[in-house]
ROKOL-993862 format. One record per residue (C-alpha): residue in three letters; x negated, y negated, z negated. Coordinates in pm, whole numbers, plus 50000, padded with zeros to 5 digits. Layout:
<recs>
ALAXYZ;...
</recs>
This chain:
<recs>
MET835264249317052;ARG837984274617041;PRO838284311916966;PRO837324336917242;GLY840584351817405;GLY842984325217245;GLY843874346416944;ALA841764333016654;CYS844534324016426;ALA846764353016491;THR843744375516422;SER842744355016105;GLU846454363715988;ALA846584399816077;LEU842784402515903;HIS844394389715592;LYS847384412515594;MET845524440215657;ALA843054434415383;ALA845924427715144;SER848064454415238;GLY849234475214929;GLY851134507214824;ALA854564494214949;ALA853974502815312;VAL852064533915237;ALA854994548014982;ALA857034549015270;ALA854764568915498;GLU855714605915385;GLU859414595815460;GLU858494582115786;LEU856434611215866;ARG859464638315802;GLY861314651416064;ALA863694626916278;GLY866484652616237;ASP867314646415854;SER867354610015931;GLU869744612316252;ASP871954636316037;GLU872154607815743;ALA873044579816023;GLU875884604316167;GLU877174609415814;GLY877194575015744;ALA878744563916034;GLY881554588216022;GLY883304571415693;GLY885834587615454;GLY887354608515724;GLY884674623915868;GLY883914646615584;ASP884384679215786;ASP882104668416043;SER879294659415794;GLU879664692415658;ASP879714707915997;SER876504686416078;SER874714696015758;GLY875134731215798;ASP873764729916166;GLY870824711416005;GLU870284737715750;ASP870164765115990;GLU867794745916227;ASP865544744115907;LYS865684780115856;GLU864874788916212;ASN861854763216182;GLU860494779915879;ALA861014815216008;GLU858784803416334;ILE856454786916112;GLN855994815215893;ARG855754838116231;LEU853024814016350;GLU850874817316020;GLU851144852416036;GLN850154855616391;LEU846964833516323;SER846174854316022;ILE845564883416281;ASN843804860316548;ALA842514829216435;PHE841194817316776;ASP844724814916922;TYR844524778317035;ASN847994777517143;CYS849054792116822;HIS847504762816618;LEU848974737016828;ASP852464750716821;LEU852174750916401;ILE850874715516381;LYS853614705816608;LEU856254720816396;LEU854714712616065;ARG854774674316170;GLN858454675216295;GLU859544689015935;GLY857304669015739;GLU855664696815558;LEU852594673015471;VAL850574695515282;ARG850754727615509;LEU850344704215812;ARG846844690515659;ARG845584724815583;ALA846774736215944;ARG844624708316094;GLN841734716915846;LYS841664751715964;MET842074743116323;SER838964718416314;GLU836844741516158;LEU837234768316473;PHE837794741416772;PRO836624708216849;LEU839914686916859;THR841204664617159;GLU841454626617140;GLU845444630717107;ILE845114655816822;TRP842834632716632;LEU844774601816656;ASP847734619016530;TRP846164633816253;LEU844424599716176;LYS847424577416183;ASP849304605815971;GLU846714604215723;ILE846454565115714;ARG849914562915640;MET849914588015356;ALA846764569415193;ALA848654556714916;GLU845554544014693;THR842374523914760;SER840124554514666;GLU841754576314937;ARG840384551615199;GLU836934571115161;LYS838754600315261;ILE839734584915589;TYR836224571415659;ASP835374609115655;LEU837684620215870;PHE837004591016125;GLU833294602716134;ARG834414639216203;ALA836584626316487;VAL833694606216635;LYS831574636716658;ASP833604659816858;TYR834074640117178;LEU833274606917322;CYS836494586417255;PRO836794550917310;GLU839964549217163;ILE839204566916855;TRP836474543316760;LEU838604514916841;GLU841044525916558;PHE838144533516346;ALA837104497216366;GLN840674483816340;TYR841204506416020;SER837734494915854;ILE839274457415879;GLY841684466715629;GLY838664472415360;ILE837274439615403;GLY838544430615052;GLN836314455514885;GLU832844448414813;GLY830464451415105;GLY833804452115319;ILE832804430015622;GLU829304445415661;LYS830644477915681;VAL833104467515946;ARG830314453016133;SER828434482216095;VAL831304504116277;PHE831234477916565;GLU827784483216606;ARG827874519716604;ALA831104518716833;LEU829024498917051;THR826114521217076;ALA828484549617148;VAL830624534117418;GLY829594500317443;LEU827864510417779;HIS831414525617908;VAL831684507618233;ILE835644510318201;LYS836544512217837;GLY833364495517684;ALA834694460317709;ALA837504469017476;ILE835174473517192;TRP833464441217270;GLU836404419817261;ALA837314434916953;TYR834224429416768;ARG834194392516887;GLU837894387316784;PHE836624399816445;GLU833534375416411;ASN836124348216522;ALA838624355616279;ILE835594355815989;LEU834654320716169;GLU838194306316084;THR838044319115751;VAL834924297615654;GLN836314266215818;PRO836764236015591;ALA840304224615532;ALA841804200315776;GLY840834163315713;SER837984175615477;VAL834224172815514;PRO832134205215504;SER829724208715260;LEU825804217315334;GLU826204252315241;GLN829604256415440;GLN827654237915743;GLN824994267415742;THR827644292015676;ILE829624282216019;SER826364276716180;VAL825124313516114;GLN828794325916223;LEU828694308816542;GLU825394322516640;LYS826624355316603;ILE829794349316826;HIS827184335617082;ALA825024367917018;LEU827734389817119;PHE828714368317439;ARG824834374617555;ARG824774409517495;GLN827984418817644;LEU827174397817980;GLY823984419517988;VAL825914449418031;PRO827714460618337;LEU831014463618266;LEU834644457918431;ASP835944425618480;MET832874408618352;GLU833224379418559;ALA836224370318356;THR834244374118026;TYR831534352418156;ALA834024325018235;GLU835514329217893;TYR832174321417732;GLU831664291817945;GLU834674276917822;TRP834294288217465;SER830954274217423;GLU829994237617393;GLU826534243517468;ALA825144253217840;ILE824744288317863;PRO821124296517844;GLU818954307218147;GLN817944337018006;ALA821654347717926;ILE822324337018305;LYS819884360718434;ASN820864389418252;TYR824374384218364;LYS823424384618732;LYS821124416318680;ALA824104433018541;LEU826284422818837;GLN824024436919046;GLN824164471218882;MET827824469118836;GLU827894469919215;LYS826044502119229;TYR828134517818971;LYS831404508019139;PRO831384537219402;TYR831024564119121;GLU833514547018901;GLU835734544819202;ALA835424583119286;LEU836174591118899;LEU839314570118911;VAL840774586619247;ALA839454621419189;GLU841634646719004;THR840714664918634;PRO838374677918559;LYS836454654818826;LEU833254678918788;ALA831634673819119;GLU832144635919077;TYR830214634118726;GLN827554655918838;ALA826814630819126;TYR827114603218870;ILE824614621018628;GLU822164624718926;PHE822204588619011;GLU821744577118631;THR819094603218582;LYS816904587618888;ALA817584553318724;GLY816024567118426;ASP817914550118127;PRO818234573617849;ALA821274554717663;ARG823174554218015;ILE822304590118109;GLN823404603417760;LEU826874581517801;THR827234600218137;TYR826814636518020;GLU829174626317722;ARG831974610117951;ALA831944643318171;LEU831664667217862;ALA834854651217743;GLU836734662618072;ASN834944693718107;CYS834174706917796;LEU834604743817858;VAL831804741818137;PRO828714759417957;ASP826384749818260;LEU827114713218186;TRP826034718017791;ALA823214735017918;ARG821824705718102;TYR822644682717855;THR821054696517587;GLN818234706917766;TYR817844668017876;LEU818094658817501;ASP815644685017388;ARG813174675117678;GLN813634636217678;LEU815084621217373;LYS813954646217103;VAL815894627016820;LYS816774654516547;GLU820124643616470;LEU821144636716832;VAL819694669716944;LEU821174693516680;SER824614676216680;ALA825104683717080;HIS823874716517055;GLU826604725816775;ARG829324707516981;ALA828014730617300;VAL828514760517100;ARG831724751516921;ASN833364743217269;CYS831834775517480;PRO831244801017179;TRP831284827817458;THR828244817217610;VAL824854831917471;LYS822484808617633;LEU823854781717447;TRP823434799217126;ASN819984806317232;GLN818944771317290;TYR820854761916949;LEU818444785416778;LEU815234772816929;ALA816364738616887;MET816844744016496;GLU813354759716470;ARG811964731716689;HIS813464705516449;GLN812294727816131;VAL815714735216020;GLU815614754315690;HIS816004794115744;ARG819084798915545;LEU820974775115807;ILE818984792416108;SER820534825915950;GLU823824813415922;THR823994802516291;PHE822554833916417;GLU825544849616218;LYS828194829916383;ALA826794837816709;LEU827274875816644;ASN830834867316572;ALA831244844616872;GLY832844874917111;PHE830204876017404;ILE831864893517713;GLN828994917817749;ALA826924942317573;THR823554926217723;ASP824454892617554;TYR824214908217205;VAL821004921917311;GLU819744887517419;ILE821054870517097;TRP819154894416891;GLN816094890617069;ALA815974852417016;TYR816424857416649;LEU813754883016621;ASP811394858916825;TYR812164832216573;LEU811624855616263;ARG808234869616433;ARG806914833216458;ARG807364827416075;VAL805254859916018;ASP801364852915917;PHE799934885216030;SER796774876615868;GLN798174891215590;ASP798734929615524;SER802344921815367;SER804514896915334;LYS807864886015263;GLU808634875815617;LEU807014905615767;GLU809404927815561;GLU812184906215654;LEU811284908116027;ARG811084948116020;ALA814554949415837;ALA816024927616117;PHE814664948116384;ALA816174979216217;GLN819474958216171;ALA819474949816536;ILE819014989316642;GLU821644998216436;TYR824414967716507;LEU823664978516914;LYS824475012116835;GLN827725007616597;GLU829314977216687;VAL828274969117045;GLU828245005517161;GLU831955011617009;ARG833144980917173;PHE831634983317549;SER830945020917554;GLU827205008717598;SER824634994917401;GLY823514970117637;ASP819964978317586;PRO819285013617783;SER815655005517831;CYS815174999517429;THR813454964217494;ILE813984958317109;MET812454987416986;GLN809534982317249;THR808964948817120;TRP809164960216779;ALA806284989616860;ARG804274965217021;ILE804264941816699;GLU803444971516500;ALA800874980416702;ARG799284947816802;LEU799684924316522;CYS800134947716203;ASN797514974816328;ASN800025000716259;MET799935026516535;GLN801865055716345;LYS804775034416347;ALA804285022216685;ARG804495061916794;GLU807705068516581;LEU809305040616764;TRP808215051517123;ASP809105087417031;SER812455075716957;ILE812735054017256;MET812035086017483;THR814735106617304;LYS817145078717449;GLY816935093117791;ASN813975073017901;ALA811375102717922;ARG812455112018305;TYR811175074318377;ALA807625070018499;ASN807505032718384;MET808095041918038;TRP805415065017994;LEU803135042418142;GLU804125014517893;TYR803315038517630;TYR799985050617784;ASN799065013217837;LEU799785004617441;GLU797745037017342;ARG795115027817564;ALA794584992117415;HIS794994999317040;GLY795065040316988;ASP792755065817102;THR791715088617408;GLN793405117517228;HIS797035101917215;CYS796505087517582;ARG795885121817706;LYS798825139017494;ALA801235111117610;LEU799945116517984;HIS800745155517984;ARG804015147617824;ALA804785125418108;VAL803575154218398;GLN805965175218234;CYS809115150618222;THR808805125418455;SER811405129618720;ASP811155099918931;TYR807875092319018;PRO805745124318916;GLU803085116819175;HIS802145082218997;VAL802015095018651;CYS799545129318790;GLU796995102118952;VAL796875083018619;LEU796215114318394;LEU793285122018690;MET792045091918665;LEU791775090218283;GLU790095128018291;ARG787615114918554;ILE786745085118338;GLU786445101517993;GLY787265135418030;SER785085167618010;LEU785025196418245;GLU787595213618061;ASP789945185118009;TRP789435179718390;ASP790495215918470;ALA793455217118262;ALA794925183118390;VAL794035196318785;GLN795855228218698;LYS798835208218479;THR799075184118796;GLU799125210319096;ASN801615233018896;ARG804045204218854;LEU803785187819202;ALA804395225419332;ARG807885224919118;VAL808675193319256;ASN807885200319608;GLU809855232719567;GLN812785211719437;ARG812775188719676;VAL812675218619971;LYS815805235019786;ALA817735201219758;ALA816945195820133;GLU818125228220239;LYS821325227720031;GLU821895194420154;ALA821645206720506;LEU823745239820442;VAL826405215520329;SER825985195120630;GLN826085226820874;GLN829305239620695;GLU831075206720725;GLU830225208321093;GLU831475240821114;ARG834545233720935;ALA835185205221159;GLU834485229821477;GLN837155253721333;ARG839595225721284;LYS839125214021602;GLN839595248321762;SER842675255121536;ARG844745221821664;ALA843355231922044;GLU845395268421976;LYS848045249721818;ARG848965225922111;ALA848705253822362;ALA850595278022184;LYS853545248422147;LYS853125241522539;SER853895281422581;LYS857195281422381;LYS859895281322597;PRO863255300422514;LYS863765325622790;ALA866845337423023;GLY869005363022845;ASP868475351622504;LYS871675356822273;ARG871325321122154;LYS871775293522424;VAL869685266022424;ASP871085231422461;ASP870845197422337;ASP872075207422005;ASP870335236521993;ASP867065216522026;GLY868275195921735;GLU869105225021517;ALA867465255421607;TRP864185240821714;GLY864445215321454;GLN862065227021220;GLU859295222321456;ASP859965188021499;GLU860405182021156;ALA857055190521089;GLU855835163021336;GLN857385135021134;PRO854975112520935;SER853955125520607;LYS854985106620313;ARG852255082220265;PRO850345081319914;ARG851155051519709;GLU848255029719638;SER847334998019483;GLY845744970219667;GLY846014954519995;GLY844624954020303;GLY845314979620629;ASP843805009520424;MET847365016420260;LEU847615047620491;ALA846265079520374;GLU842645074720516;GLU842795112420701;GLU845735097520887;VAL843945067321014;GLU840915085021079;ASP842895111121307;MET844165083821494;GLU842155087021821;THR844855092522100;GLU848125078322116;THR851155076122359;GLY850925037622358;LEU854695025022330;PHE856265053722368;GLY855355091422232;ARG855285125922326;ASN857655140222594;VAL859855166422442;PRO860055202622566;ALA861945207322901;LYS865425223722931;ALA865705260422939;ASP867825260423287;GLY865335228823410;LYS868335212923544;ALA869895194423270;LYS869845155823331;GLU868985132523072;ALA871845113622909;PRO872575076822967;GLY871575066622637;ALA868285087422590;PRO865335063522503;LYS862555051522704;TRP859935071122525;LYS860325106322674;ASP858955095622991;ALA856135074422902;PRO852655086323018;ARG850195095922727;VAL847565065022663;LEU844265073222534;HIS842805046122261;ASN839755031522403;SER837185030022096;GLU835085004122324;LYS837964978422274;ASP837944981121888;SER836594946821866;VAL839564932422034;THR841864956121857;VAL843804952421516;PHE845564977421347;VAL848894968221213;SER850564988920935;ASN853504990420666;LEU855884976720915;SER859694985520882;TYR860615020221037;SER864025006721153;MET862254974821328;ALA864074971221673;GLU861614966021981;PRO858434964021770;GLU856464955722094;GLU858444926622171;LYS858544914121801;LEU854974920521740;ARG853934901522063;GLU855804873621967;LEU854234873121632;PHE850784874621722;ALA851094851622027;SER849904822821803;CYS846294839121754;GLY845424843122103;GLU846554863122436;VAL847984896422363;SER846694921522621;GLU848984952222456;VAL851024960522199;ARG851254998122099;PRO853605008821829;ILE853325046321734;PHE856465066021763;SER857285098921609;ASN858425132321834;LYS862145118821796;GLY861295084021913;THR861565069921553;PHE859405039921494;ARG856645048321235;GLY855615015921113;TYR852195010121265;CYS850855000621574;TYR847634986021764;VAL847474951121891;GLU844954943222149;PHE843664908422246;LYS841584894322521;ASP838984882722339;GLU837224891321969;LYS838004854921844;SER842014861221881;ALA841304893121702;LEU839474879121411;GLN842064850821407;ALA844924878721388;LEU843584889721037;GLY844624860120865;LEU847974874920932;ASP847464902220679;ARG850254901520412;ARG852634883020637;ARG856254890420516;VAL857994904820829;GLU861704918620805;GLY861284918020377;ARG857684937420375;PRO854224925320364;MET852914931720652;PHE848844946720662;VAL846694937220949;SER843214951620944;PRO839974955221177;CYS840444985621400;VAL837415006821307;ASP836455042821413;LYS835835061221054;ASN833755088521228;LYS831035062421326;ASN831325040221022;PRO832105063720743;ASP831385033620470;PHE833735007220604;LYS836574997720388;VAL839314975620458;PHE840344963520111;LYS839144930120094;TYR839364923819709;SER836394929819474;THR836404961219259;ALA833594947919053;LEU833464926318740;GLU834344888518825;LYS833964868818518;HIS835624838218708;LYS838724861418758;LEU841804873618512;PHE843884900518537;ILE847304894918400;SER850154924918330;GLY853234925618155;LEU854664898618360;PRO858384897318443;PHE859104907918807;SER860884876318875;CYS857674854018789;THR856604831519086;LYS853244820619174;GLU854264785119082;GLU855704793618745;LEU852114813818662;GLU850174783918812;GLU851684761518593;ALA850934782118276;CYS847614789918398;LYS846354755118532;ALA846274741918179;HIS842974759018092;GLY841064749918424;ASN841164744818779;VAL843054774718928;LYS841594785219303;ASP843954812619388;ILE846834833819219;ARG847754865819396;LEU850954884519252;VAL850584922719313;THR852994939019519;ASN854214973919612;ARG854274983820013;ALA857634972820013;GLY856764937119891;LYS858314941719550;PRO856544928419235;LYS854784950518999;GLY854474926918716;LEU850454920718791;ALA848694891718870;TYR845384881618962;VAL844164845918888;GLU840964831218995;TYR839254799018847;GLU836574778818947;THR834244787818639;GLU833584816018435;ALA833884790218135;GLN837384782218246;ALA838334819018280;SER837064830017961;GLN839034800217774;ALA841964812917950;VAL841564846417829;LEU841484832917459;LYS844724815017499;MET846854833217700;ASP846454866017577;GLY849414876717417;LEU851444845217566;ALA855074852417608;ILE856664844917962;ARG860494849017971;GLU860154867717673;HIS857744894017822;VAL854454891917618;ILE851494894017883;LYS848194908817862;VAL845214890617988;ALA841744900318048;ILE838584893918265;SER838944912518606;ASN837244945218563;PRO839064971718801;PRO837995009918754;ALA836145026219012;ARG838125037919323;LYS838005075219295;PHE835765092419529;SER834815058419739;ASP831115063519734;GLN831325103919803;PRO830865118320148;GLU833705127620367;GLY835425154820276;ALA833605156419901;GLY836955142619718;ARG839045169219863;ALA836655194719833;THR836395184919481;GLN840145185619438;SER840255219719595;MET838025233719332;VAL839835221619018;PRO843375243118986;ARG846255222118897;GLN849935224418776;ILE852195199818893;TYR855275197918633;GLY858225176818631;ALA859385147618418;ARG860435173518160;GLY857765200418175;LYS856925228018404;GLY859365229018694;ARG861535258018834;THR859215264319147;GLN855425263619146;LEU855615247319534;ALA852755225119622;MET854395189619651;VAL851175173319827;PRO851575152620126;ARG849985167820465;ALA848025138820499;LEU846185147520180;GLN845755183220243;ARG843875177720571;GLN840265186420543;GLY838005163120682;ASN837985144821043;SER838815157621366;ALA836885150521694;ALA840065163821887;LYS842065144622048;ALA845865141721966;GLU848915128222093;ASN850615097821953;GLY847555088821760;VAL847775114821471;SER845755145821431;GLN847525181421457;ALA845595197921224;PRO847155224821019;ALA847905220420646;ALA845385234420419;ALA845665259820141;THR847465237419880;PRO845085232319594;CYS847825234619338;LEU848035274119301;SER845785298919239;THR847245326919434;GLU846745327319777;GLU849565312619970;PRO851435337520262;LYS850865327520608;LYS853425300420766;MET855675309821039;SER856235289121346;ASN859455283521499;ALA858945314521739;ASP858835336821481;PHE861855324721304;ALA863515328521652;ARG861855364721712;LEU862815377921360;LEU866445365321441;LEU866755380421772;ASN865345414121669;LYS867975417521366;
</recs>
């Protein structure tokens, strides 16, 4: 018979050496732990000899400078942690620097603080344990290291830490009960990770080798005959090794065929039939596990989908130990996924119901995902379920309040859970008790907390319907028979803006109906009829029903009169509101008709403006560009307002809305020469002779609107046709030109079929000649006023981050490298201006809300290329006037007088600097050339005085000729 694995003798020797290891090896631990820089400096100084004095002095000086820099950095990190103790990366940097400097006491303190706030990873724990083991100078300090191991194995499922724990415990076998303690650690390790398909075999093999080493120590000396007592000891030890082999062969593990072959070679007896049967059964199970294990091996971190499939498989199989192990493996790699923790703790609550196991899992869940209120609620319920003392539950609730929830409603939810717990502690058969007073004090504290702390942080209490006060009122009325207190609470509820809602009055009425009296019911309904504004008819019906059943004739008459008067006023208000709405609509239509007529008159006036014979100023090509240049200048595209965000809505909305007609590829013809005989110059542009092309709105489904192109783009039709050819057959490309024939930076691209147009939208933000090209659907906003091209959400997105303060040269890859350490990054969008230049802003989308929340905690305040970035959950401010009817935003602007000042205060003039696109009032139904409405500019809202009437070019010419 030989020891398993062929390493019994070596193991036995190692066992004795570890047991006999004393303080000599430990004494050098502190020196070994100190930074490598000092030892390197000493080595260089020794190698330098006598002639290297100056070099050694320089080296020493450099080392001192480096030590000073490191000390300054350590102090900076400690100061930063004193401000924000939850800066995870700062903790890591501090520990790394202290370990490098050999600051043992400060290093231990830094690790201790971090472990109190966060669960530590396997790597951090192993470094900490190895450092402490090297520093343990006395036997008495072994107990402290044992305690450290006990803490380490609780954070996550880590087979390596369990193996290190077992190996360290072997060093204490020389103490009383040392061997039994080692066996206890190994048995606990097998319970925790012995079923791990990939890593479990290492624990089994280490356990067997330990027992085999013990067997070697009880063997008699060579050539001697063992005594009866020795034979019994050897027999017992052999049975232990046999039992370990048989137990391991009954567990599906990787490479278990080799273990079976090793057992056959080691054992002098035949393997029992039951052990062979268990081995074959485990082999069959292993075949079922292989697909899931192989999927985990090839998957990329964090492997959440693969683990979820594995968990579902184990749940159907129904083995609690394996289900627990699979959950623990998944959580070790997905520790920041709240839903996974919630499923695990729910399984433990409903199936295993073991107090220590359940509470440990809940405590780990809230340490990993403290921002998730659901996990805290489940933790409080589990503590109550397992009858944890009241003091500990209250302390846990206080920790929850300091967890930093991201929504005001989360605080309402955690308060409700705690108040429910306190209510269940009260014996309401007694008129007064300590628990009842504590419950009332907690209700008052909750209301004050939401008013002070939560409302100050979120600008809302999170409880607009006063659900906590409603609960308190119901408890006072139903369980404490204290209707006076309940009425006071409901009166407070109504004064918080809830009096206009019928459902709130009916809740109060029902409470009075059940626990109060008719007089207060009638009083509540009369107040409800007077105050309700959403459903007054319903409240009136309830009042009449009450008087029909219980009221006198006087009560009935009073109720009828009150309800009729109230409903009459309501109907009158509704009629006035409808008339006002109709009047506003009529005024809008009239203004639209006036604008249409004004544009028609302006077009007619421009066509009639031709120079007459005999004028003192001759009209020729040059004069057309000088004397009449002002008119052409007025036709240039107005400066576009800057907007943030993407899509094709970057043009002013009014400008896009008015693009109903165009001259297609070319633009409008210039006025004819005065003599009518001038010939076109050889190099004249083609746009002058092009016919006007009306935009056919019936083809909007096969047309896309392209904008933000470069004004200097040569041959835009050919270039864009070639660019969009990859999306499908292009029927026509219609670039828009100004009156002078210059390209205006936008166009229409029409395809043969709708599928090609949809595919073309994928080219949005494609860079063309150094600028991002915007591609959006061609939609008539007159018919679809609610259509928005902006493709990014403007609501709260908990899985997406908004990052500001980035260096302009920061690339998408560089940002992704910084973000992927905190979760799986789905998308990164660097915000640019219209010219494609970065603005130092970015949106980062994660797969889950948990990953995004963790990234906020770890990345906010991080420095990237000496730029300190700010990180927050994406919640853009509401876009102004986005939900108002057309023209409402501009009407609001016109009613608010403004003054435009320069960068240094009031400017020299009071001229309006508002672009013409923002001065237009509403949409125009009139057709205009070149796709741009020719509406006259509205009065500038910046001045309180009336502007003088604008003069046309003809007016200026007439003044000049009459002088």
